[in-house]
mmCIF file of the C-alpha atoms, coordinates in Angstrom:
data_MODEL
# 
_entry.id   MODEL 
# 
loop_
_atom_site.group_PDB 
_atom_site.id 
_atom_site.type_symbol 
_atom_site.label_atom_id 
_atom_site.label_alt_id 
_atom_site.label_comp_id 
_atom_site.label_asym_id 
_atom_site.label_entity_id 
_atom_site.label_seq_id 
_atom_site.pdbx_PDB_ins_code 
_atom_site.Cartn_x 
_atom_site.Cartn_y 
_atom_site.Cartn_z 
_atom_site.occupancy 
_atom_site.B_iso_or_equiv 
_atom_site.pdbx_formal_charge 
_atom_site.auth_seq_id 
_atom_site.auth_comp_id 
_atom_site.auth_asym_id 
_atom_site.auth_atom_id 
_atom_site.pdbx_PDB_model_num 
ATOM 1   C CA . MET A 1 1   ? 0.028  0.138   -0.047  1.00 0.00 ? 1   MET A CA 1 
ATOM 2   C CA . ALA A 1 2   ? 2.703  2.583   1.548   1.00 0.00 ? 2   ALA A CA 1 
ATOM 3   C CA . SER A 1 3   ? 5.080  1.450   -1.982  1.00 0.00 ? 3   SER A CA 1 
ATOM 4   C CA . GLY A 1 4   ? 1.992  2.091   -4.648  1.00 0.00 ? 4   GLY A CA 1 
ATOM 5   C CA . ALA A 1 5   ? 1.657  5.454   -2.920  1.00 0.00 ? 5   ALA A CA 1 
ATOM 6   C CA . LEU A 1 6   ? 5.024  6.438   -3.213  1.00 0.00 ? 6   LEU A CA 1 
ATOM 7   C CA . ARG A 1 7   ? 4.366  5.269   -6.802  1.00 0.00 ? 7   ARG A CA 1 
ATOM 8   C CA . LEU A 1 8   ? 1.841  7.866   -7.507  1.00 0.00 ? 8   LEU A CA 1 
ATOM 9   C CA . VAL A 1 9   ? 3.388  10.658  -5.609  1.00 0.00 ? 9   VAL A CA 1 
ATOM 10  C CA . LYS A 1 10  ? 6.781  9.895   -7.521  1.00 0.00 ? 10  LYS A CA 1 
ATOM 11  C CA . ASN A 1 11  ? 4.990  10.003  -11.273 1.00 0.00 ? 11  ASN A CA 1 
ATOM 12  C CA . VAL A 1 12  ? 2.713  13.159  -10.042 1.00 0.00 ? 12  VAL A CA 1 
ATOM 13  C CA . GLY A 1 13  ? 6.563  14.728  -9.351  1.00 0.00 ? 13  GLY A CA 1 
ATOM 14  C CA . LEU A 1 14  ? 7.344  13.633  -12.724 1.00 0.00 ? 14  LEU A CA 1 
ATOM 15  C CA . LEU A 1 15  ? 4.527  14.888  -14.571 1.00 0.00 ? 15  LEU A CA 1 
ATOM 16  C CA . GLY A 1 16  ? 4.961  18.178  -12.902 1.00 0.00 ? 16  GLY A CA 1 
ATOM 17  C CA . SER A 1 17  ? 8.606  18.770  -13.068 1.00 0.00 ? 17  SER A CA 1 
ATOM 18  C CA . VAL A 1 18  ? 7.700  17.851  -17.061 1.00 0.00 ? 18  VAL A CA 1 
ATOM 19  C CA . ALA A 1 19  ? 5.146  20.206  -17.447 1.00 0.00 ? 19  ALA A CA 1 
ATOM 20  C CA . GLY A 1 20  ? 7.439  22.897  -15.833 1.00 0.00 ? 20  GLY A CA 1 
ATOM 21  C CA . GLN A 1 21  ? 10.452 22.174  -18.271 1.00 0.00 ? 21  GLN A CA 1 
ATOM 22  C CA . VAL A 1 22  ? 8.147  22.873  -21.230 1.00 0.00 ? 22  VAL A CA 1 
ATOM 23  C CA . CYS A 1 23  ? 6.277  26.726  -19.772 1.00 0.00 ? 23  CYS A CA 1 
ATOM 24  C CA . SER A 1 24  ? 10.363 27.084  -19.109 1.00 0.00 ? 24  SER A CA 1 
ATOM 25  C CA . LEU A 1 25  ? 11.465 26.096  -22.436 1.00 0.00 ? 25  LEU A CA 1 
ATOM 26  C CA . VAL A 1 26  ? 8.267  28.427  -24.057 1.00 0.00 ? 26  VAL A CA 1 
ATOM 27  C CA . THR A 1 27  ? 8.981  31.681  -21.370 1.00 0.00 ? 27  THR A CA 1 
ATOM 28  C CA . LEU A 1 28  ? 12.754 31.617  -22.870 1.00 0.00 ? 28  LEU A CA 1 
ATOM 29  C CA . CYS A 1 29  ? 11.687 31.293  -26.700 1.00 0.00 ? 29  CYS A CA 1 
ATOM 30  C CA . ILE A 1 30  ? 8.475  33.518  -27.591 1.00 0.00 ? 30  ILE A CA 1 
ATOM 31  C CA . PRO A 1 31  ? 9.122  37.439  -27.891 1.00 0.00 ? 31  PRO A CA 1 
ATOM 32  C CA . GLN A 1 32  ? 6.258  38.303  -25.230 1.00 0.00 ? 32  GLN A CA 1 
ATOM 33  C CA . TRP A 1 33  ? 7.685  39.298  -22.024 1.00 0.00 ? 33  TRP A CA 1 
ATOM 34  C CA . LEU A 1 34  ? 7.056  42.774  -21.776 1.00 0.00 ? 34  LEU A CA 1 
ATOM 35  C CA . THR A 1 35  ? 4.139  44.649  -23.772 1.00 0.00 ? 35  THR A CA 1 
ATOM 36  C CA . LEU A 1 36  ? 3.711  48.264  -24.615 1.00 0.00 ? 36  LEU A CA 1 
ATOM 37  C CA . SER A 1 37  ? 0.820  49.589  -26.528 1.00 0.00 ? 37  SER A CA 1 
ATOM 38  C CA . SER A 1 38  ? 1.229  52.648  -28.446 1.00 0.00 ? 38  SER A CA 1 
ATOM 39  C CA . GLY A 1 39  ? -0.518 55.878  -27.409 1.00 0.00 ? 39  GLY A CA 1 
ATOM 40  C CA . LEU A 1 40  ? 0.004  57.565  -30.889 1.00 0.00 ? 40  LEU A CA 1 
ATOM 41  C CA . LEU A 1 41  ? -0.916 54.517  -32.359 1.00 0.00 ? 41  LEU A CA 1 
ATOM 42  C CA . GLU A 1 42  ? -3.472 52.193  -30.651 1.00 0.00 ? 42  GLU A CA 1 
ATOM 43  C CA . SER A 1 43  ? -3.571 49.556  -33.617 1.00 0.00 ? 43  SER A CA 1 
ATOM 44  C CA . GLU A 1 44  ? 0.097  48.648  -33.070 1.00 0.00 ? 44  GLU A CA 1 
ATOM 45  C CA . LYS A 1 45  ? 1.108  46.335  -29.965 1.00 0.00 ? 45  LYS A CA 1 
ATOM 46  C CA . TYR A 1 46  ? 4.895  46.057  -29.241 1.00 0.00 ? 46  TYR A CA 1 
ATOM 47  C CA . THR A 1 47  ? 6.335  43.066  -27.861 1.00 0.00 ? 47  THR A CA 1 
ATOM 48  C CA . LEU A 1 48  ? 9.947  42.913  -26.166 1.00 0.00 ? 48  LEU A CA 1 
ATOM 49  C CA . GLY A 1 49  ? 11.939 39.081  -25.650 1.00 0.00 ? 49  GLY A CA 1 
ATOM 50  C CA . LEU A 1 50  ? 14.754 37.984  -24.637 1.00 0.00 ? 50  LEU A CA 1 
ATOM 51  C CA . TRP A 1 51  ? 15.639 37.419  -28.443 1.00 0.00 ? 51  TRP A CA 1 
ATOM 52  C CA . GLU A 1 52  ? 14.018 39.778  -30.277 1.00 0.00 ? 52  GLU A CA 1 
ATOM 53  C CA . THR A 1 53  ? 11.396 42.576  -30.252 1.00 0.00 ? 53  THR A CA 1 
ATOM 54  C CA . CYS A 1 54  ? 8.266  42.343  -32.699 1.00 0.00 ? 54  CYS A CA 1 
ATOM 55  C CA . VAL A 1 55  ? 5.630  44.807  -33.459 1.00 0.00 ? 55  VAL A CA 1 
ATOM 56  C CA . THR A 1 56  ? 2.001  43.392  -34.427 1.00 0.00 ? 56  THR A CA 1 
ATOM 57  C CA . GLN A 1 57  ? -0.644 45.092  -35.643 1.00 0.00 ? 57  GLN A CA 1 
ATOM 58  C CA . ASP A 1 58  ? -4.735 44.945  -36.064 1.00 0.00 ? 58  ASP A CA 1 
ATOM 59  C CA . THR A 1 59  ? -4.093 43.339  -39.080 1.00 0.00 ? 59  THR A CA 1 
ATOM 60  C CA . GLY A 1 60  ? -2.338 40.697  -38.469 1.00 0.00 ? 60  GLY A CA 1 
ATOM 61  C CA . GLY A 1 61  ? 0.873  41.895  -40.035 1.00 0.00 ? 61  GLY A CA 1 
ATOM 62  C CA . ARG A 1 62  ? 3.761  41.132  -37.843 1.00 0.00 ? 62  ARG A CA 1 
ATOM 63  C CA . VAL A 1 63  ? 7.559  42.591  -37.921 1.00 0.00 ? 63  VAL A CA 1 
ATOM 64  C CA . CYS A 1 64  ? 10.269 41.098  -35.702 1.00 0.00 ? 64  CYS A CA 1 
ATOM 65  C CA . GLN A 1 65  ? 13.759 42.485  -35.127 1.00 0.00 ? 65  GLN A CA 1 
ATOM 66  C CA . ALA A 1 66  ? 16.948 40.425  -33.088 1.00 0.00 ? 66  ALA A CA 1 
ATOM 67  C CA . SER A 1 67  ? 17.688 42.396  -29.768 1.00 0.00 ? 67  SER A CA 1 
ATOM 68  C CA . ALA A 1 68  ? 20.907 44.525  -30.074 1.00 0.00 ? 68  ALA A CA 1 
ATOM 69  C CA . SER A 1 69  ? 24.100 43.343  -28.869 1.00 0.00 ? 69  SER A CA 1 
ATOM 70  C CA . LEU A 1 70  ? 24.193 42.102  -24.965 1.00 0.00 ? 70  LEU A CA 1 
ATOM 71  C CA . ARG A 1 71  ? 26.652 45.615  -24.205 1.00 0.00 ? 71  ARG A CA 1 
ATOM 72  C CA . GLU A 1 72  ? 23.366 47.533  -25.512 1.00 0.00 ? 72  GLU A CA 1 
ATOM 73  C CA . LEU A 1 73  ? 20.484 44.835  -24.039 1.00 0.00 ? 73  LEU A CA 1 
ATOM 74  C CA . ALA A 1 74  ? 18.989 46.185  -21.025 1.00 0.00 ? 74  ALA A CA 1 
ATOM 75  C CA . ALA A 1 75  ? 20.723 44.513  -17.581 1.00 0.00 ? 75  ALA A CA 1 
ATOM 76  C CA . GLU A 1 76  ? 17.530 43.020  -16.551 1.00 0.00 ? 76  GLU A CA 1 
ATOM 77  C CA . MET A 1 77  ? 16.883 40.811  -19.658 1.00 0.00 ? 77  MET A CA 1 
ATOM 78  C CA . LEU A 1 78  ? 21.020 39.876  -20.149 1.00 0.00 ? 78  LEU A CA 1 
ATOM 79  C CA . VAL A 1 79  ? 20.031 38.592  -16.302 1.00 0.00 ? 79  VAL A CA 1 
ATOM 80  C CA . ALA A 1 80  ? 16.907 36.651  -17.392 1.00 0.00 ? 80  ALA A CA 1 
ATOM 81  C CA . ARG A 1 81  ? 18.664 35.317  -21.105 1.00 0.00 ? 81  ARG A CA 1 
ATOM 82  C CA . ILE A 1 82  ? 21.415 33.880  -18.961 1.00 0.00 ? 82  ILE A CA 1 
ATOM 83  C CA . LEU A 1 83  ? 19.480 32.329  -16.225 1.00 0.00 ? 83  LEU A CA 1 
ATOM 84  C CA . MET A 1 84  ? 16.826 31.152  -18.667 1.00 0.00 ? 84  MET A CA 1 
ATOM 85  C CA . CYS A 1 85  ? 19.332 29.172  -20.698 1.00 0.00 ? 85  CYS A CA 1 
ATOM 86  C CA . GLY A 1 86  ? 20.831 27.868  -17.634 1.00 0.00 ? 86  GLY A CA 1 
ATOM 87  C CA . ALA A 1 87  ? 17.651 26.743  -16.315 1.00 0.00 ? 87  ALA A CA 1 
ATOM 88  C CA . CYS A 1 88  ? 16.563 25.064  -19.476 1.00 0.00 ? 88  CYS A CA 1 
ATOM 89  C CA . VAL A 1 89  ? 20.018 23.294  -19.492 1.00 0.00 ? 89  VAL A CA 1 
ATOM 90  C CA . VAL A 1 90  ? 19.485 22.047  -15.680 1.00 0.00 ? 90  VAL A CA 1 
ATOM 91  C CA . GLY A 1 91  ? 15.980 20.767  -16.502 1.00 0.00 ? 91  GLY A CA 1 
ATOM 92  C CA . SER A 1 92  ? 16.994 18.267  -19.579 1.00 0.00 ? 92  SER A CA 1 
ATOM 93  C CA . LEU A 1 93  ? 19.638 17.476  -17.276 1.00 0.00 ? 93  LEU A CA 1 
ATOM 94  C CA . GLY A 1 94  ? 17.111 16.358  -14.724 1.00 0.00 ? 94  GLY A CA 1 
ATOM 95  C CA . LEU A 1 95  ? 15.211 14.549  -17.184 1.00 0.00 ? 95  LEU A CA 1 
ATOM 96  C CA . VAL A 1 96  ? 17.999 12.877  -18.115 1.00 0.00 ? 96  VAL A CA 1 
ATOM 97  C CA . ALA A 1 97  ? 18.698 11.207  -14.718 1.00 0.00 ? 97  ALA A CA 1 
ATOM 98  C CA . VAL A 1 98  ? 15.116 10.490  -13.880 1.00 0.00 ? 98  VAL A CA 1 
ATOM 99  C CA . LEU A 1 99  ? 14.774 8.976   -17.281 1.00 0.00 ? 99  LEU A CA 1 
ATOM 100 C CA . LEU A 1 100 ? 18.200 6.868   -16.001 1.00 0.00 ? 100 LEU A CA 1 
ATOM 101 C CA . GLY A 1 101 ? 16.251 4.970   -13.785 1.00 0.00 ? 101 GLY A CA 1 
ATOM 102 C CA . PRO A 1 102 ? 13.514 2.915   -16.119 1.00 0.00 ? 102 PRO A CA 1 
ATOM 103 C CA . THR A 1 103 ? 17.132 2.156   -18.102 1.00 0.00 ? 103 THR A CA 1 
ATOM 104 C CA . CYS A 1 104 ? 19.374 0.902   -15.411 1.00 0.00 ? 104 CYS A CA 1 
ATOM 105 C CA . VAL A 1 105 ? 16.042 -1.561  -14.257 1.00 0.00 ? 105 VAL A CA 1 
ATOM 106 C CA . ARG A 1 106 ? 16.216 -2.625  -17.921 1.00 0.00 ? 106 ARG A CA 1 
ATOM 107 C CA . TYR A 1 107 ? 20.205 -3.079  -17.979 1.00 0.00 ? 107 TYR A CA 1 
ATOM 108 C CA . GLY A 1 108 ? 20.091 -5.198  -14.528 1.00 0.00 ? 108 GLY A CA 1 
ATOM 109 C CA . ALA A 1 109 ? 19.641 -3.029  -12.015 1.00 0.00 ? 109 ALA A CA 1 
ATOM 110 C CA . HIS A 1 110 ? 15.593 -4.628  -10.113 1.00 0.00 ? 110 HIS A CA 1 
ATOM 111 C CA . GLN A 1 111 ? 12.548 -1.863  -9.921  1.00 0.00 ? 111 GLN A CA 1 
ATOM 112 C CA . GLY A 1 112 ? 12.589 0.117   -6.848  1.00 0.00 ? 112 GLY A CA 1 
ATOM 113 C CA . SER A 1 113 ? 16.630 -0.509  -6.347  1.00 0.00 ? 113 SER A CA 1 
ATOM 114 C CA . SER A 1 114 ? 18.503 2.247   -4.756  1.00 0.00 ? 114 SER A CA 1 
ATOM 115 C CA . LEU A 1 115 ? 20.322 3.058   -7.703  1.00 0.00 ? 115 LEU A CA 1 
ATOM 116 C CA . GLU A 1 116 ? 17.290 3.764   -9.500  1.00 0.00 ? 116 GLU A CA 1 
ATOM 117 C CA . ARG A 1 117 ? 16.283 6.006   -5.843  1.00 0.00 ? 117 ARG A CA 1 
ATOM 118 C CA . ARG A 1 118 ? 19.321 7.999   -6.450  1.00 0.00 ? 118 ARG A CA 1 
ATOM 119 C CA . THR A 1 119 ? 19.063 9.105   -9.794  1.00 0.00 ? 119 THR A CA 1 
ATOM 120 C CA . ASN A 1 120 ? 15.445 10.013  -9.120  1.00 0.00 ? 120 ASN A CA 1 
ATOM 121 C CA . ILE A 1 121 ? 16.717 12.011  -6.128  1.00 0.00 ? 121 ILE A CA 1 
ATOM 122 C CA . ALA A 1 122 ? 19.248 13.839  -8.477  1.00 0.00 ? 122 ALA A CA 1 
ATOM 123 C CA . GLY A 1 123 ? 16.642 14.326  -11.383 1.00 0.00 ? 123 GLY A CA 1 
ATOM 124 C CA . GLY A 1 124 ? 14.277 16.180  -8.281  1.00 0.00 ? 124 GLY A CA 1 
ATOM 125 C CA . ALA A 1 125 ? 17.146 18.207  -7.182  1.00 0.00 ? 125 ALA A CA 1 
ATOM 126 C CA . LEU A 1 126 ? 17.807 19.324  -10.545 1.00 0.00 ? 126 LEU A CA 1 
ATOM 127 C CA . PHE A 1 127 ? 14.815 20.487  -11.359 1.00 0.00 ? 127 PHE A CA 1 
ATOM 128 C CA . LEU A 1 128 ? 14.313 22.330  -7.733  1.00 0.00 ? 128 LEU A CA 1 
ATOM 129 C CA . LEU A 1 129 ? 17.539 24.277  -9.390  1.00 0.00 ? 129 LEU A CA 1 
ATOM 130 C CA . ALA A 1 130 ? 15.974 24.920  -12.824 1.00 0.00 ? 130 ALA A CA 1 
ATOM 131 C CA . GLY A 1 131 ? 12.494 26.106  -11.213 1.00 0.00 ? 131 GLY A CA 1 
ATOM 132 C CA . LEU A 1 132 ? 14.712 28.830  -8.632  1.00 0.00 ? 132 LEU A CA 1 
ATOM 133 C CA . ALA A 1 133 ? 16.658 29.566  -11.877 1.00 0.00 ? 133 ALA A CA 1 
ATOM 134 C CA . THR A 1 134 ? 13.337 30.123  -13.945 1.00 0.00 ? 134 THR A CA 1 
ATOM 135 C CA . LEU A 1 135 ? 11.349 32.192  -10.829 1.00 0.00 ? 135 LEU A CA 1 
ATOM 136 C CA . VAL A 1 136 ? 14.369 34.446  -10.284 1.00 0.00 ? 136 VAL A CA 1 
ATOM 137 C CA . PRO A 1 137 ? 14.437 36.545  -13.903 1.00 0.00 ? 137 PRO A CA 1 
ATOM 138 C CA . VAL A 1 138 ? 10.960 36.451  -14.392 1.00 0.00 ? 138 VAL A CA 1 
ATOM 139 C CA . SER A 1 139 ? 10.841 38.060  -10.904 1.00 0.00 ? 139 SER A CA 1 
ATOM 140 C CA . TYR A 1 140 ? 13.573 40.279  -11.058 1.00 0.00 ? 140 TYR A CA 1 
ATOM 141 C CA . VAL A 1 141 ? 12.569 41.792  -14.949 1.00 0.00 ? 141 VAL A CA 1 
ATOM 142 C CA . ALA A 1 142 ? 9.117  42.172  -13.042 1.00 0.00 ? 142 ALA A CA 1 
ATOM 143 C CA . HIS A 1 143 ? 10.714 44.124  -10.030 1.00 0.00 ? 143 HIS A CA 1 
ATOM 144 C CA . VAL A 1 144 ? 12.270 46.369  -12.624 1.00 0.00 ? 144 VAL A CA 1 
ATOM 145 C CA . THR A 1 145 ? 9.666  46.847  -14.575 1.00 0.00 ? 145 THR A CA 1 
ATOM 146 C CA . VAL A 1 146 ? 7.240  48.418  -11.676 1.00 0.00 ? 146 VAL A CA 1 
ATOM 147 C CA . GLN A 1 147 ? 10.298 50.390  -10.451 1.00 0.00 ? 147 GLN A CA 1 
ATOM 148 C CA . LYS A 1 148 ? 10.958 51.981  -14.073 1.00 0.00 ? 148 LYS A CA 1 
ATOM 149 C CA . PHE A 1 149 ? 7.519  52.150  -15.143 1.00 0.00 ? 149 PHE A CA 1 
ATOM 150 C CA . TRP A 1 150 ? 5.123  52.185  -12.591 1.00 0.00 ? 150 TRP A CA 1 
ATOM 151 C CA . GLY A 1 151 ? 6.509  54.351  -10.139 1.00 0.00 ? 151 GLY A CA 1 
ATOM 152 C CA . PRO A 1 152 ? 4.474  57.328  -8.825  1.00 0.00 ? 152 PRO A CA 1 
ATOM 153 C CA . GLU A 1 153 ? 6.698  59.322  -10.845 1.00 0.00 ? 153 GLU A CA 1 
ATOM 154 C CA . PHE A 1 154 ? 6.126  58.125  -14.025 1.00 0.00 ? 154 PHE A CA 1 
ATOM 155 C CA . PRO A 1 155 ? 3.536  60.295  -16.077 1.00 0.00 ? 155 PRO A CA 1 
ATOM 156 C CA . THR A 1 156 ? 0.037  58.557  -16.162 1.00 0.00 ? 156 THR A CA 1 
ATOM 157 C CA . HIS A 1 157 ? -0.888 59.404  -19.431 1.00 0.00 ? 157 HIS A CA 1 
ATOM 158 C CA . VAL A 1 158 ? 2.279  58.315  -20.960 1.00 0.00 ? 158 VAL A CA 1 
ATOM 159 C CA . PRO A 1 159 ? 2.635  54.304  -22.542 1.00 0.00 ? 159 PRO A CA 1 
ATOM 160 C CA . ARG A 1 160 ? 4.241  51.787  -20.505 1.00 0.00 ? 160 ARG A CA 1 
ATOM 161 C CA . TRP A 1 161 ? 5.595  48.365  -20.692 1.00 0.00 ? 161 TRP A CA 1 
ATOM 162 C CA . ASP A 1 162 ? 3.557  45.393  -18.797 1.00 0.00 ? 162 ASP A CA 1 
ATOM 163 C CA . TYR A 1 163 ? 3.884  42.126  -18.380 1.00 0.00 ? 163 TYR A CA 1 
ATOM 164 C CA . GLY A 1 164 ? 3.286  39.564  -20.979 1.00 0.00 ? 164 GLY A CA 1 
ATOM 165 C CA . ASP A 1 165 ? 2.876  36.311  -21.295 1.00 0.00 ? 165 ASP A CA 1 
ATOM 166 C CA . ALA A 1 166 ? 5.881  34.783  -21.428 1.00 0.00 ? 166 ALA A CA 1 
ATOM 167 C CA . MET A 1 167 ? 6.494  36.184  -17.346 1.00 0.00 ? 167 MET A CA 1 
ATOM 168 C CA . PHE A 1 168 ? 3.549  34.443  -16.112 1.00 0.00 ? 168 PHE A CA 1 
ATOM 169 C CA . SER A 1 169 ? 4.592  31.320  -18.342 1.00 0.00 ? 169 SER A CA 1 
ATOM 170 C CA . GLY A 1 170 ? 7.884  31.336  -16.536 1.00 0.00 ? 170 GLY A CA 1 
ATOM 171 C CA . TRP A 1 171 ? 6.195  31.744  -12.747 1.00 0.00 ? 171 TRP A CA 1 
ATOM 172 C CA . ILE A 1 172 ? 3.554  28.500  -14.004 1.00 0.00 ? 172 ILE A CA 1 
ATOM 173 C CA . GLY A 1 173 ? 6.926  26.778  -14.994 1.00 0.00 ? 173 GLY A CA 1 
ATOM 174 C CA . GLY A 1 174 ? 8.995  27.565  -11.890 1.00 0.00 ? 174 GLY A CA 1 
ATOM 175 C CA . PHE A 1 175 ? 5.875  26.527  -9.452  1.00 0.00 ? 175 PHE A CA 1 
ATOM 176 C CA . PHE A 1 176 ? 5.482  22.996  -11.503 1.00 0.00 ? 176 PHE A CA 1 
ATOM 177 C CA . LEU A 1 177 ? 9.481  22.924  -11.816 1.00 0.00 ? 177 LEU A CA 1 
ATOM 178 C CA . LEU A 1 178 ? 9.921  23.518  -8.154  1.00 0.00 ? 178 LEU A CA 1 
ATOM 179 C CA . THR A 1 179 ? 6.604  21.148  -6.809  1.00 0.00 ? 179 THR A CA 1 
ATOM 180 C CA . GLY A 1 180 ? 7.657  18.268  -9.156  1.00 0.00 ? 180 GLY A CA 1 
ATOM 181 C CA . GLY A 1 181 ? 11.253 18.037  -8.489  1.00 0.00 ? 181 GLY A CA 1 
ATOM 182 C CA . LEU A 1 182 ? 10.163 18.267  -3.935  1.00 0.00 ? 182 LEU A CA 1 
ATOM 183 C CA . LEU A 1 183 ? 7.723  15.547  -4.770  1.00 0.00 ? 183 LEU A CA 1 
ATOM 184 C CA . LEU A 1 184 ? 10.581 13.470  -6.433  1.00 0.00 ? 184 LEU A CA 1 
ATOM 185 C CA . ILE A 1 185 ? 12.821 13.884  -4.004  1.00 0.00 ? 185 ILE A CA 1 
ATOM 186 C CA . VAL A 1 186 ? 10.328 13.350  -0.937  1.00 0.00 ? 186 VAL A CA 1 
ATOM 187 C CA . SER A 1 187 ? 8.704  10.038  -2.883  1.00 0.00 ? 187 SER A CA 1 
ATOM 188 C CA . GLN A 1 188 ? 12.267 8.748   -3.133  1.00 0.00 ? 188 GLN A CA 1 
ATOM 189 C CA . LEU A 1 189 ? 13.656 9.460   0.176   1.00 0.00 ? 189 LEU A CA 1 
ATOM 190 C CA . CYS A 1 190 ? 10.494 7.508   1.878   1.00 0.00 ? 190 CYS A CA 1 
ATOM 191 C CA . ALA A 1 191 ? 11.022 5.052   -0.267  1.00 0.00 ? 191 ALA A CA 1 
ATOM 192 C CA . ASN A 1 192 ? 14.908 4.249   0.979   1.00 0.00 ? 192 ASN A CA 1 
ATOM 193 C CA . ARG A 1 193 ? 13.541 4.808   5.190   1.00 0.00 ? 193 ARG A CA 1 
ATOM 194 C CA . LEU A 1 194 ? 10.622 1.752   3.666   1.00 0.00 ? 194 LEU A CA 1 
ATOM 195 C CA . ALA A 1 195 ? 13.678 -0.510  2.267   1.00 0.00 ? 195 ALA A CA 1 
ATOM 196 C CA . GLU A 1 196 ? 15.649 0.434   4.912   1.00 0.00 ? 196 GLU A CA 1 
ATOM 197 C CA . THR A 1 197 ? 12.553 -1.366  7.629   1.00 0.00 ? 197 THR A CA 1 
ATOM 198 C CA . PRO A 1 198 ? 12.871 -4.649  8.775   1.00 0.00 ? 198 PRO A CA 1 
ATOM 199 C CA . ALA A 1 199 ? 9.883  -6.730  7.856   1.00 0.00 ? 199 ALA A CA 1 
ATOM 200 C CA . SER A 1 200 ? 7.820  -6.720  9.938   1.00 0.00 ? 200 SER A CA 1 
ATOM 201 C CA . PHE A 1 201 ? 5.965  -10.022 11.813  1.00 0.00 ? 201 PHE A CA 1 
ATOM 202 C CA . PRO A 1 202 ? 2.684  -11.506 10.122  1.00 0.00 ? 202 PRO A CA 1 
ATOM 203 C CA . SER A 1 203 ? -0.178 -9.910  12.197  1.00 0.00 ? 203 SER A CA 1 
ATOM 204 C CA . LYS A 1 204 ? -2.064 -13.595 12.461  1.00 0.00 ? 204 LYS A CA 1 
ATOM 205 C CA . LEU A 1 205 ? 0.002  -16.331 14.156  1.00 0.00 ? 205 LEU A CA 1 
ATOM 206 C CA . ASP A 1 206 ? -0.682 -19.948 12.682  1.00 0.00 ? 206 ASP A CA 1 
ATOM 207 C CA . PHE A 1 207 ? -1.715 -22.422 14.461  1.00 0.00 ? 207 PHE A CA 1 
ATOM 208 C CA . SER A 1 208 ? -2.562 -25.332 12.016  1.00 0.00 ? 208 SER A CA 1 
ATOM 209 C CA . ARG A 1 209 ? 0.427  -27.015 12.618  1.00 0.00 ? 209 ARG A CA 1 
ATOM 210 C CA . LYS A 1 210 ? 0.733  -29.334 16.017  1.00 0.00 ? 210 LYS A CA 1 
ATOM 211 C CA . VAL A 1 211 ? 3.115  -29.442 18.452  1.00 0.00 ? 211 VAL A CA 1 
ATOM 212 C CA . SER A 1 212 ? 4.628  -32.462 19.675  1.00 0.00 ? 212 SER A CA 1 
ATOM 213 C CA . PHE A 1 213 ? 4.735  -32.847 23.799  1.00 0.00 ? 213 PHE A CA 1 
ATOM 214 C CA . THR A 1 214 ? 6.793  -35.699 25.070  1.00 0.00 ? 214 THR A CA 1 
ATOM 215 C CA . LYS A 1 215 ? 5.567  -37.510 28.108  1.00 0.00 ? 215 LYS A CA 1 
ATOM 216 C CA . VAL A 1 216 ? 7.396  -36.576 31.458  1.00 0.00 ? 216 VAL A CA 1 
ATOM 217 C CA . ASP A 1 217 ? 7.804  -38.774 33.835  1.00 0.00 ? 217 ASP A CA 1 
ATOM 218 C CA . PHE A 1 218 ? 7.466  -37.325 37.922  1.00 0.00 ? 218 PHE A CA 1 
ATOM 219 C CA . VAL A 1 219 ? 9.014  -38.985 40.519  1.00 0.00 ? 219 VAL A CA 1 
# 
């Protein structure tokens, strides 16, 4: 019963981590980190990402231009680009580590072995690190954006940058990576403790066997 529950927790953690990794990749690639609607031309919408800046019109046309060089890129966007690339790499390594468990089972190790549990714990730790590396840049860019464009000193009627879909995807992905990695680690640590626990005595005694008593002579 306990092993089945732990297996369920492990599978939920793995699915959550995979979903978080997908969201993290989407956050890295799409250019909707920040959005801006022009005050002069309401039909145009600007989006800023880690790699390019795009202008979208109501007619459906879209023009994108690659971001400037690293020296001209804003500090918060440069930090976000570096950390997001690291998050995607670390998350991919976590997937590789978790997938090593079934491979070990296939090539000799039995299911639920200590080697499989260690690879799952390593994968969970990498997912935790990837979740932090995803949440930090998204939250940092959000903080800088609020300070620059939403402070009390900024004019009210001037167009200002706002959060885009990529940032919400990053927050969701970071949460899933943290939760999935934590569930993986907890399930495998509990599995280790369960494996080290000695076998319990049977709950019912077997009285079916006959016990022979020898005759004792008293003097």
